[in-house]
C-alpha positions in Angstrom: 0.2 -0.4 8.7 -0.1 -2.7 10.9 0.6 -7.0 19.0 0.8 -11.1 21.0 -1.9 -13.1 21.3 -3.7 -12.2 24.6 -5.2 -15.9 25.1 -7.6 -14.9 28.1 -11.1 -12.8 27.3 -10.2 -11.1 30.7 -7.7 -9.0 29.6 -9.6 -6.4 27.0 -12.0 -6.3 30.0 -9.6 -5.8 32.9 -7.7 -3.1 30.7 -11.2 -1.1 30.3 -11.5 -1.5 34.1 -7.9 0.5 34.8 -8.6 3.0 32.3 -12.0 3.6 34.1 -10.6 3.9 37.2 -8.2 6.6 35.8 -11.8 8.1 34.6 -13.1 8.1 38.3 -10.1 9.2 39.2 -10.0 12.4 36.8 -14.1 13.2 37.7 -13.1 13.3 41.3 -10.7 15.9 40.7 -13.4 17.3 38.2 -13.2 19.4 35.8 -14.0 22.2 38.2 -10.8 21.6 39.8 -8.9 22.5 36.3 -8.3 26.2 37.2 -6.6 25.8 40.9 -3.7 23.4 38.7 -0.6 24.9 37.8 -0.2 26.0 34.3 2.1 22.3 33.5 -0.3 20.1 34.8 -3.2 21.7 33.2 -5.5 19.4 31.8 -6.0 17.1 34.5 -4.2 13.7 35.9 -4.6 12.2 32.3 -2.9 14.9 31.2 1.1 13.5 30.7 3.7 13.4 27.6 3.6 10.9 25.0 6.2 8.5 26.0 9.2 7.5 24.5 8.7 4.3 22.1 10.6 1.2 22.6 13.4 0.4 20.1 14.7 -3.0 19.9 18.4 -3.2 20.7 18.6 -5.6 17.4 17.5 -2.9 15.1 19.1 0.7 16.5 17.6 3.9 14.7 20.4 5.1 12.5 20.1 8.1 9.8 21.5 6.0 7.3 19.1 3.3 8.1 15.9 5.7 8.3 16.5 7.1 5.3 16.6 4.0 3.5 13.4 3.0 5.2 12.0 6.1 3.9 12.9 5.6 0.0 11.4 2.0 0.4 8.4 3.2 2.6 7.6 5.4 -0.8 8.9 3.3 -3.9 6.6 1.9 -5.8 9.1 -0.5 -7.3 8.8 -2.6 -4.0 5.6 -3.6 -5.6 5.3 -6.4 -8.3 4.0 -4.5 -10.9 5.0 -0.7 -10.1 2.0 0.5 -9.2 1.4 0.7 -5.3 3.9 1.6 -2.6 3.6 1.3 1.4 3.3 4.7 1.5 0.4 4.6 -0.7 -2.1 3.8 1.5 -0.3 5.6 4.5 -0.6 9.6 3.7 0.5 11.7 7.1 -2.2 14.5 5.7 -4.8 12.0 5.8 -3.6 11.3 9.2 -1.3 8.0 8.3 -4.1 6.4 6.1 -5.4 6.0 2.7 -7.4 9.0 1.6 -9.3 6.8 -1.5 -12.1 5.0 0.7 -11.9 2.0 -2.2 -14.9 0.5 -2.2 -15.2 -3.4 -1.8 -18.3 -5.7 -2.1 -17.5 -7.7 1.6 -18.3 -10.9 2.3 -21.4 -11.2 0.1 -19.1 -10.3 -2.6 -22.3 -8.2 -4.1 -21.7 -4.3 -4.3 -24.3 -1.6 -3.3 -25.5 -3.9 0.1 -25.4 -2.8 4.2 -22.3 -5.1 4.1 -19.7 -3.0 1.9 -16.3 -1.7 3.0 -14.3 0.8 2.1 -10.9 -0.1 2.1 -7.5 0.5 -0.3 -6.8 -0.1 -3.3 -4.7 -3.0 -4.3 -2.7 -4.6 -7.6 -5.2 -6.4 -10.4 -4.5 -9.9 -9.5 -2.1 -11.7 -11.6 0.1 -14.9 -11.7 3.6 -15.7 -10.7 4.8 -15.1 -14.5 2.6 -11.6 -14.7 -0.3 -12.9 -16.3 -3.6 -11.3 -14.9 -5.9 -13.7 -13.9 -9.3 -12.4 -12.9 -10.4 -12.3 -9.0 -13.8 -13.6 -8.3 -14.9 -10.6 -6.6 -13.0 -8.0 -8.7 -12.4 -9.1 -12.3 -9.6 -7.4 -14.3 -9.9 -4.5 -12.1 -7.9 -3.3 -9.3 -8.6 -5.5 -5.9 -9.5 -4.1 -2.6 -8.0 -4.3 1.1 -10.3 -6.9 3.4 -9.9 -3.8 5.9 -9.0 -0.2 5.7 -5.4 1.0 6.5 -4.4 1.4 9.8 -2.6 4.8 10.8 1.2 4.7 10.7 1.8 8.0 12.5 1.3 6.3 16.1 2.3 2.6 14.7 5.5 2.6 17.1 3.0 3.0 20.5 1.7 -0.4 19.7 2.9 -3.4 20.9 0.7 -5.8 18.0 0.0 -4.4 14.7 -2.8 -4.7 11.9 -6.5 -4.2 12.8 -6.4 -7.8 14.7 -3.2 -7.9 16.1 -1.7 -10.7 14.2 1.8 -8.6 13.7 3.3 -9.8 16.8 6.5 -8.5 18.6 8.5 -11.3 17.9 10.1 -10.8 14.5 11.4 -13.6 12.2 13.2 -13.2 9.0 10.9 -14.0 6.4 13.3 -15.9 4.5 15.0 -17.8 7.2 12.0 -18.4 10.2 14.8 -17.1 12.2 14.0 -15.0 15.3 15.9 -11.6 14.6 14.1 -9.4 17.4 12.9 -11.7 20.2 10.9 -8.7 21.6 9.4 -5.4 20.5 9.6 -6.4 16.7 6.1 -5.8 15.5 6.6 -2.8 13.4 9.3 -5.1 11.5 6.7 -7.7 11.2 4.0 -5.7 9.7 6.7 -4.1 7.2 7.2 -7.5 5.6 3.5 -8.3 5.1 2.5 -6.6 2.2 5.1 -6.9 0.4 4.3 -10.5 -0.6 0.4 -9.9 -0.6 -1.6 -11.1 -3.8 -3.8 -8.1 -3.1 -1.8 -5.2 -1.7 1.8 -5.6 -3.4 2.2 -8.7 -5.0 1.5 -11.0 -7.7 0.0 -14.6 -6.8 3.3 -16.6 -5.0 5.6 -13.6 -5.2 9.0 -14.7 -3.3 11.6 -13.0 -1.4 14.3 -13.4 -4.2 12.0 -11.7 -6.6 11.8 -8.8 -4.2 15.5 -8.4 -3.7 16.6 -9.0 -6.8 14.3 -6.5 -8.4 15.5 -4.1 -5.5 19.1 -4.5 -7.1 18.5 -3.7 -10.6 16.1 -0.3 -9.6 17.0 2.9 -9.9 15.5 3.9 -6.2 12.0 5.9 -6.5 12.5 6.3 -10.1 8.9 6.7 -10.3 8.9 10.0 -7.8 9.3 13.3 -7.9 9.6 16.6 -5.4 12.0 14.3 -3.3 12.1 15.1 0.4 15.5 17.0 1.1 17.0 13.6 3.3 16.1 11.9 0.2 17.9 13.6 -2.1 21.3 14.1 -0.3 21.0 10.1 0.2 20.9 9.4 -3.5 23.3 12.0 -4.4 25.8 10.6 -7.0 23.7 8.0 -8.4 23.2 5.8 -5.3 21.7 2.4 -5.8 19.8 0.3 -3.7 23.1 -2.1 -2.6 25.2 0.9 -1.8 21.9 2.9 0.3 21.7 -0.7 2.0 26.0 -0.9 2.7 25.4 2.5 4.1 22.7 1.6 6.6 24.1 -2.2 7.8 27.5 -2.3 6.7 27.2 -4.2 3.7 25.5 -4.3 0.2 23.4 -7.2 1.1 20.0 -6.7 -0.2 17.3 -9.1 2.4 14.1 -9.2 3.3 14.9 -8.9 7.0 16.8 -5.4 6.2 13.7 -4.3 4.1 11.5 -4.5 6.8 13.8 -3.4 9.3 14.6 -0.3 7.6 10.7 0.6 6.6 10.4 -0.1 10.9 13.2 2.4 11.5 11.4 5.1 9.7 8.1 4.3 10.9 9.5 4.5 14.4 10.3 8.4 13.5 6.5 9.1 12.6 5.8 10.5 15.8 2.8 13.2 15.9 3.8 14.9 19.2 3.6 18.6 18.3 -0.2 18.7 18.5 -1.7 21.7 20.6 -2.6 19.6 23.2 0.4 18.1 24.1 2.0 21.7 23.9 -0.7 22.8 26.6 -0.3 19.9 28.8 3.6 20.8 28.6 3.2 24.5 29.9 2.1 26.0 27.2 -1.2 28.0 28.4 -2.3 29.9 25.3 -1.4 26.5 22.6 -5.1 25.7 23.2 -7.9 27.8 22.3 -10.9 28.4 25.4 -13.1 26.1 23.0 -10.4 23.7 22.7 -9.7 23.7 26.4 -13.7 22.6 27.1 -13.5 19.9 24.5 -10.6 18.5 26.2 -12.5 19.3 29.5 -15.6 17.4 28.1 -13.3 14.4 26.7 -11.9 13.9 29.8 -14.6 13.7 31.9 -16.8 11.0 29.6 -16.2 7.7 28.7 -14.9 8.1 25.8 -11.4 8.1 27.4 -12.1 4.8 28.3 -10.3 3.2 25.5 -9.1 6.7 23.9 -6.8 7.0 27.0 -4.0 10.3 27.1 -1.5 10.8 25.9 -1.6 8.0 23.0 -5.5 8.4 22.8 -5.8 4.4 22.8 -5.6 1.8 25.3 -3.4 0.0 22.9 -6.0 -3.1 23.2 -8.9 -4.6 21.1 -12.4 -4.1 21.5 -15.5 -4.6 19.5 -17.7 -1.5 19.0 -20.5 -3.3 17.0 -19.8 -1.2 13.4 -20.8 -4.6 12.0 -22.0 -7.9 12.8 -19.1 -10.2 13.9 -20.2 -12.6 11.3 -18.9 -10.2 8.6 -15.6 -9.8 9.9 -14.0 -12.5 12.9 -11.5 -9.5 13.9 -9.0 -10.7 16.6 -10.9 -14.4 16.6 -9.6 -15.0 13.0 -5.9 -14.7 14.5 -6.1 -15.7 18.3 -8.7 -18.6 17.3 -10.2 -17.6 20.7 -14.0 -16.7 20.0 -14.6 -14.1 23.1 -12.0 -12.2 20.6 -14.8 -12.2 17.7 -15.2 -8.7 16.3 -12.5 -6.9 18.1 -10.1 -4.9 16.6 -7.5 -2.5 17.3 -8.3 0.9 19.4 -7.0 3.3 16.8 -5.4 6.0 18.7 -7.3 9.7 18.2 -4.2 11.7 17.3 -4.4 13.1 13.7 -8.3 11.7 13.8 -9.1 14.9 11.7 -7.1 14.2 9.2 -8.6 11.3 8.6 -11.2 10.5 5.0 -12.7 7.8 7.2 -13.1 5.5 10.3 -13.6 1.6 11.7 -11.6 -1.3 10.3 -13.8 -1.5 7.2 -14.2 2.4 6.9 -17.9 2.6 7.6 -18.0 5.6 8.9 -17.2 9.1 6.5 -16.8 11.4 9.7 -17.1 12.0 13.3 -21.1 12.4 13.4 -20.7 8.9 11.8 -18.7 7.5 14.4 -20.8 8.8 17.5 -23.9 7.5 16.0 -22.3 4.0 15.9 -21.2 4.5 19.9 -24.5 5.7 20.7 -27.2 3.0 19.1 -28.1 -0.3 20.6 -26.7 -3.4 18.6 -28.2 -7.2 18.8 -26.5 -9.4 21.2 -26.6 -12.1 18.7 -24.8 -10.2 16.2 -22.4 -8.4 18.5 -22.0 -10.8 21.2 -18.4 -9.2 22.6 -19.1 -5.5 22.2 -17.5 -3.4 24.7 -19.4 -3.3 28.4 -19.0 1.0 28.2 -21.6 0.6 25.2 -23.3 2.7 24.5 -22.4 6.1 25.1 -24.6 8.6 24.5 -24.1 12.4 24.8 -25.7 15.9 24.7 -25.0 17.4 21.2 -23.2 20.2 23.2 -21.1 17.3 24.8 -20.5 15.7 21.2 -19.6 18.9 19.5 -16.9 20.0 22.2 -15.4 16.7 22.3 -15.9 16.4 18.2 -13.9 20.1 18.4 -11.3 19.0 20.6 -10.2 15.7 18.3 -10.2 18.1 14.9 -8.6 20.4 15.8 -6.3 19.8 19.1 -5.1 16.4 18.0 -3.8 17.1 14.9 0.2 17.4 14.4 0.3 20.8 12.2 3.8 19.0 10.9 1.5 15.8 9.3 -1.0 18.5 8.0 1.2 19.8 6.2 3.5 16.9 5.5 6.5 18.5 7.0 9.7 16.9 8.3 9.8 14.1 9.4 6.3 13.5 7.6 7.5 14.7 4.5 7.5 12.7 1.4 7.9 12.3 -2.4 5.0 13.2 -5.3 3.9 9.7 -6.5 3.8 8.7 -10.2 0.1 8.6 -10.2 -0.2 12.1 -8.7 2.0 13.8 -11.6 2.0 11.4 -14.5 -1.3 13.2 -15.2 -0.2 16.4 -15.5 3.4 15.3 -17.4 1.3 13.2 -20.3 -2.9 14.0 -21.4 -4.6 11.5 -20.1 -1.9 10.1 -18.1 1.2 7.2 -19.5 0.1 5.0 -20.4 -2.9 6.9 -22.1 -6.2 4.5 -23.5 -7.4 6.2 -26.3 -10.5 6.9 -27.9 -11.4 3.8 -30.7 -12.2 0.2 -30.6 -14.7 -2.1 -32.5 -17.1 -4.2 -30.9 -17.5 -7.6 -31.1 -19.6 -10.6 -29.7 -22.8 -9.1 -27.4 -21.6 -5.5 -28.7 -19.0 -5.2 -26.1 -15.9 -3.3 -27.0 -12.9 -5.4 -25.7 -11.5 -3.4 -22.8 -7.8 -2.5 -23.0 -5.7 -2.9 -19.4 -3.2 -0.2 -19.2 -1.9 1.1 -15.7 1.6 0.2 -15.4 4.1 2.8 -16.0 6.5 2.4 -19.4 9.5 3.5 -17.2 13.0 2.4 -19.2 14.0 -0.8 -17.7 10.5 -1.8 -16.3 10.7 -6.1 -16.4 7.3 -6.1 -15.0 5.3 -3.9 -18.3 2.3 -5.3 -19.9 -1.1 -4.5 -21.2 -4.2 -6.5 -20.9 -7.2 -7.8 -22.5 -10.8 -8.3 -20.6 -14.3 -8.5 -21.8 -13.7 -10.3 -24.8 -14.7 -13.7 -26.5 -13.5 -16.6 -24.6 -11.9 -19.5 -26.4 -11.2 -17.1 -29.8 -7.5 -15.6 -30.5 -6.0 -12.2 -30.4 -2.9 -10.8 -31.2 -1.4 -6.9 -30.7 -0.5 -4.8 -33.3 2.4 -2.2 -32.1 3.5 0.4 -34.5 5.3 3.8 -33.9 2.4 5.8 -36.0 -0.8 7.1 -34.1 -3.7 5.6 -34.8 -6.2 6.6 -37.7 -9.6 6.3 -37.1 -8.9 4.9 -33.8 -6.5 1.8 -35.1 -3.4 1.2 -34.6 -2.0 -0.1 -38.4 1.1 -2.5 -37.2 4.1 -2.0 -37.6 4.5 -5.6 -35.9 1.7 -8.2 -34.6 2.9 -9.8 -31.1 0.8 -13.0 -30.4 -1.2 -15.0 -31.1 -2.9 -15.3 -27.8 -5.4 -18.2 -26.9 -8.3 -16.2 -25.1 -9.3 -17.9 -21.5 -12.6 -17.3 -20.4 -13.4 -15.6 -17.3 -16.1 -17.2 -14.8 -19.0 -15.2 -16.9 -17.2 -16.6 -20.2 -15.7 -12.9 -21.2 -12.3 -13.8 -22.3 -9.2 -12.0 -21.1 -5.1 -12.4 -22.2 -1.8 -10.9 -21.5 1.0 -9.4 -23.4 3.6 -9.1 -21.4 6.6 -6.4 -22.5 9.8 -5.7 -20.7 11.2 -2.3 -21.3 15.2 -2.2 -22.1 17.0 -0.6 -19.8 18.3 2.3 -22.7 18.4 5.6 -22.2 18.8 6.3 -25.6 14.9 5.1 -25.7 13.4 7.8 -23.8 11.1 9.5 -25.4 9.9 6.7 -28.0 6.3 6.7 -28.6 4.3 3.1 -29.3 0.7 2.6 -30.0 -1.0 -0.5 -29.0 -4.3 -2.2 -29.7 -5.4 -5.9 -29.1 -6.7 -7.5 -32.5 -9.6 -10.2 -31.3 -10.9 -12.6 -33.7 -14.6 -12.5 -33.3 -17.6 -14.1 -36.1 -20.1 -10.9 -34.8 -17.4 -8.1 -34.9 -17.0 -6.2 -38.3 -14.7 -7.3 -40.8 -14.7 -10.7 -38.1 -12.0 -8.9 -35.9 -12.9 -7.0 -32.4 -10.9 -4.1 -31.6 -10.2 -2.5 -28.3 -9.2 1.4 -27.8 -5.8 1.8 -28.8 -3.3 2.9 -25.8 -0.3 5.0 -25.9 2.8 4.8 -23.9 6.0 6.8 -24.3 8.9 5.3 -22.9 10.8 7.7 -19.9 13.2 7.9 -17.3 12.3 10.7 -14.6 15.5 11.6 -12.8 18.3 8.9 -12.7 18.2 7.3 -16.6 19.3 3.4 -16.3 21.1 3.0 -19.3 22.6 -0.9 -20.4 25.2 0.4 -22.3 28.1 -1.6 -22.3 27.9 -2.8 -19.0 24.5 -5.0 -19.6 25.1 -8.5 -20.8 22.1 -9.1 -22.6 22.8 -12.9 -22.7 23.2 -13.5 -19.1 19.6 -14.3 -18.5 20.1 -17.0 -15.9 21.9 -17.2 -12.7 25.0 -17.2 -11.7 24.9 -13.3 -12.9 27.7 -12.2 -14.9 28.9 -15.6 -16.2 27.7 -17.2 -19.5 27.0 -20.6 -19.4 24.4 -23.3 -20.7 21.8 -22.2 -18.4 21.6 -18.9 -20.5 21.7 -20.9 -23.5 18.9 -23.3 -22.0 16.8 -20.6 -20.4 16.8 -18.5 -23.6 16.0 -21.5 -26.1 13.1 -22.3 -23.6 11.2 -18.6 -23.4 11.4 -18.5 -27.0 9.9 -21.6 -28.1 7.6 -20.8 -25.1 7.1 -16.7 -26.2 8.2 -15.6 -22.8 9.4 -11.8 -22.8 13.0 -13.2 -21.3 13.5 -13.8 -25.0 12.4 -10.4 -25.9 16.1 -8.9 -26.1 16.1 -6.7 -29.4 13.7 -4.4 -31.4 10.8 -4.5 -31.8 10.0 -4.3 -27.7 7.5 -6.7 -27.6 7.6 -9.1 -30.5 9.8 -12.3 -30.6 11.5 -13.0 -33.6 14.9 -13.9 -35.6 16.1 -10.8 -34.6 16.2 -12.0 -30.9 17.8 -14.9 -31.2 20.5 -12.9 -33.6 21.2 -10.5 -31.0 21.4 -13.5 -27.9 23.8 -15.4 -29.7 26.1 -12.1 -30.7 25.6 -11.7 -27.1 26.8 -15.0 -25.9 29.7 -15.4 -28.5 30.9 -11.9 -27.3 30.8 -12.5 -23.3 30.0 -10.5 -20.9 32.1 -6.9 -20.4 
């Protein structure tokens, strides 16, 4: 995840010169002098312990806050559709980055060209009401982030964060704009941004009121398993988010600034300072093998150390290395609006680089061989006018192998590699659902009837159908635009790929995307009712299409099993079905007006009675009865 505007072009160069002086000093003492050093100083003058992180006085670390941040970091419910968490792109076993290398077409919006990127998977684009909305680049497939995910494991040592440093040390309350932390709050600043990003974790125009209201009603980590011991202890006794916030902050208020402060607190504990190199420079002579020592000496006597300076193995600065032309991505200049910053990106730490699946801001290098190739090649000055003056760097094959061995083995914290405390984590839904249900849950089944152009309408079903999930929905794509469609819903399994409807939801008018293909969304909030756990429903889109057999094109069916995981949400007698408008706990004219408006517009907010996913007289009767009965 993701320091202050430098403002002058001399600063990055000056920082490099300072690091260069350190290299010269290292070379003057030389690798040959290493054997003369005391054991507790092995490694030369560059070998010093990792310094402590700066903790802002406005956000001191407490264990209650750390655990809350850990829970929030790994909870997919922090996203608007329950499919992505902060941790989804930041696995410790992958060096605090994303192992997926999700493809993105780059600036030319075409896959398979030189400017393609390999970044992180986001959400399918959606409007504020939850309806899917095709992205120009990705259509109704998951979007990709514009840059790869920086590591969280050394983030606490940087003054500014994200690849371009736009997350600065002054942290302002995301809801009020007031300064909460004047200095040292870059972690808080970066923690807040992805949660409202309509690529990473949000639908369009998401606001913090939505986020906090959702957390208040959510069962923490309802979509995770194998919870770490500290998380299990915090959730003992069925603690909800308001109680967790009360423990961490003194009252139950769930706010944007507190969410960011808790996540930042957790990230400040992710310090990989138990590598073989750390133990070696601390005086443990056998912590590194002879090969690792050779690699360290080769590295510390090489220009690599200018930007990757120990003990952080970064200069905490921004440089252009020329991995791609500056026109692809302006880098830091996009934030500073300063032309000499074009193409400059944060220098990542080499700690745990041996665990990463890709390198650079665009994921453009798959391994360290590719990284060395980038550093060694010549680049066009017109394409990369701000490229570092220390590049290109060309080393001998022997030196390259020695340095790579050092990075890949001696700079890896074994606790991160094995995901043990403090780098332990829960298992996310996308990791365990396929084992729990054959084909996952939702599971798209065989079937479908083609329509115009011979295309079978595409079923979009990616959201977990957990009880209480008010964001559950299915989508339709690649169908005939401008016509109508409906959703067949049944408790009976499809026969020959066709769902014979118990109920029919719709009709929906299919909107045409930029290519003319039709799409639609069926929103279907799931009740917080534990008695429904295990219920199975089958859904299938039916599209009026004159070129389809029988005039109806069918999507493949989808099977969903309503479930709860661990603590099961249960409305019981505590839920007031008619209380669908603010203020909570009070039935008044606002609830009546909201229900009528939602029912007339076909909005899911009015779907308060069986059958799920269909608005009918049963919903009206249930609302009237609940309204007259009052809230318990």
